[in-house]
C-alpha positions as CSV (number, residue, x, y, z in Angstrom):
1,M,202.7,97.3,186.6
2,C,202.3,94.7,184.5
3,T,202.1,90.6,185.7
4,T,202.8,88.4,182.6
5,I,201.2,85.0,183.3
6,T,202.5,81.8,180.9
7,S,201.5,78.8,182.0
8,T,204.0,75.8,181.0
9,H,201.7,73.6,181.9
10,V,198.2,72.3,180.4
11,L,196.1,74.0,182.9
12,L,196.7,78.3,181.2
13,P,196.4,77.0,177.1
14,F,197.0,80.8,176.6
15,S,199.4,83.9,178.1
16,I,198.2,86.9,179.7
17,T,200.0,89.8,180.6
18,L,198.0,91.7,183.4
19,R,197.9,95.5,183.6
20,T,196.4,97.7,186.5
21,G,193.8,99.9,185.5
22,R,192.2,97.8,182.9
23,P,189.6,95.8,183.8
24,L,191.0,92.5,184.4
25,H,187.2,90.8,182.3
26,D,188.4,92.7,179.7
27,Q,191.9,91.8,179.3
28,V,191.5,87.8,179.9
29,V,188.8,87.8,177.5
30,F,191.1,89.6,175.0
31,A,193.9,87.4,175.8
32,V,191.7,84.2,174.7
33,T,189.9,85.3,171.8
34,K,193.9,86.5,170.4
35,A,194.7,83.0,170.9
36,V,191.9,81.7,169.1
37,V,191.8,83.8,166.2
38,I,196.5,83.0,165.6
39,G,195.5,79.6,166.2
40,Q,197.1,79.0,169.9
41,L,193.9,77.5,171.1
42,Q,192.3,74.7,168.5
43,V,188.6,74.0,167.9
44,G,188.0,71.1,170.3
45,D,190.7,72.0,172.8
46,R,190.1,72.0,176.6
47,F,189.7,75.0,178.6
48,P,190.2,75.5,182.0
49,S,187.3,75.4,184.5
50,V,186.3,78.2,186.2
51,R,187.9,77.3,189.4
52,T,191.4,76.7,187.4
53,L,190.7,79.9,185.9
54,S,190.6,82.0,188.6
55,Q,193.1,80.0,190.7
56,E,195.8,80.6,188.0
57,L,195.3,84.2,187.4
58,K,194.7,85.2,190.8
59,I,191.2,86.6,189.8
60,N,187.6,86.4,191.7
61,P,185.9,83.5,190.7
62,N,182.7,85.6,189.7
63,T,185.1,87.2,187.1
64,A,186.3,84.0,186.1
65,Q,182.6,82.8,185.5
66,K,182.1,86.1,183.8
67,V,184.9,85.9,181.4
68,V,184.0,82.3,180.6
69,T,180.0,83.4,180.2
70,T,181.0,86.3,177.4
71,L,183.2,83.6,175.9
72,V,180.8,81.3,175.4
73,E,178.4,84.5,174.4
74,R,181.3,85.5,171.7
75,G,180.6,81.5,170.2
76,L,185.0,80.9,170.9
77,L,183.8,78.9,173.5
78,E,181.3,76.5,174.5
79,V,179.8,74.0,177.0
80,Q,179.5,69.9,176.3
81,P,177.9,69.0,179.3
82,G,180.0,66.0,180.6
83,I,182.9,67.3,178.9
84,G,183.7,70.7,180.2
85,T,184.4,73.6,178.2
86,T,186.2,73.9,174.8
87,V,186.9,76.0,172.0
88,A,184.1,76.2,169.5
89,A,184.6,76.3,166.0
90,W,184.9,79.7,165.5
91,R,183.7,81.8,162.1
92,P,184.3,85.4,161.9
93,A,181.1,87.6,161.8
94,A,179.1,88.9,158.5
95,S,181.5,91.0,156.8
96,S,179.2,93.7,157.0
97,A,179.6,93.0,160.8
98,R,182.9,93.1,161.0
99,R,183.2,96.4,159.8
100,A,181.4,98.0,161.9
101,V,183.1,96.0,164.7
102,L,186.4,97.4,163.3
103,H,185.4,100.9,162.8
104,D,184.8,101.5,166.3
105,H,188.1,100.2,167.1
106,I,189.8,102.1,164.6
107,E,188.6,105.1,165.4
108,R,189.4,104.9,169.0
109,L,193.2,103.6,167.9
110,V,193.2,107.2,165.8
111,V,192.6,109.2,168.6
112,D,194.6,107.4,170.7
113,A,197.5,107.5,168.6
114,K,197.0,111.4,168.3
115,R,196.6,112.0,171.3
116,L,200.3,109.8,172.2
117,G,201.6,112.2,169.2
118,L,202.2,109.2,166.8
119,D,201.6,110.0,163.0
120,L,199.9,107.4,160.2
121,G,203.6,105.6,159.7
122,D,204.2,104.7,163.0
123,V,200.8,103.9,163.4
124,L,200.8,101.6,160.4
125,E,204.3,99.8,161.5
126,L,203.0,99.2,164.8
127,I,200.2,97.5,163.3
128,R,202.3,95.8,160.6
129,R,204.2,94.1,163.8
130,E,201.5,92.8,165.3
131,W,199.4,91.4,162.1
132,K,201.0,87.7,162.0
C-alpha cells in the first residue's frame, strides 16, 4: 500500500509516497534529500517545523524530530535561531567518500536487480529514466 502526499500549499515543500514495510524515517529523509539534490528545495528555503511535518505526514512527532536531526547532521538543513530550519548550502561529499557510499548502493541495486530477474539493460534503462 502506498500513500502519496503532495502538498499544494507551503506546509510541505516536497512530495513523498509513503510505502508500507519501509521505515518512515528513511522514506522522509530520502524524499527531502531528493528534493534538495534536484533543486526542488533551494538554499535558504524554509523547512517545515517538526510539528508541521508530523501533522502533514501523519507521523509521530519523535519520528519527525529524528528526520530533521538526520537532515541537519547530513548538512542538508540548518537550524537558525529566531528564523527556524532552512535548506543549507549543500555540497557533495569528497570524491573518495562519494565513491564508497555509491559502491554500497550499487552493490545493493545489483543484488536486488538479479533477485528480481532484471538484466543490465533493464537496470540501465531504469537509471536513465530517473537521471534527470
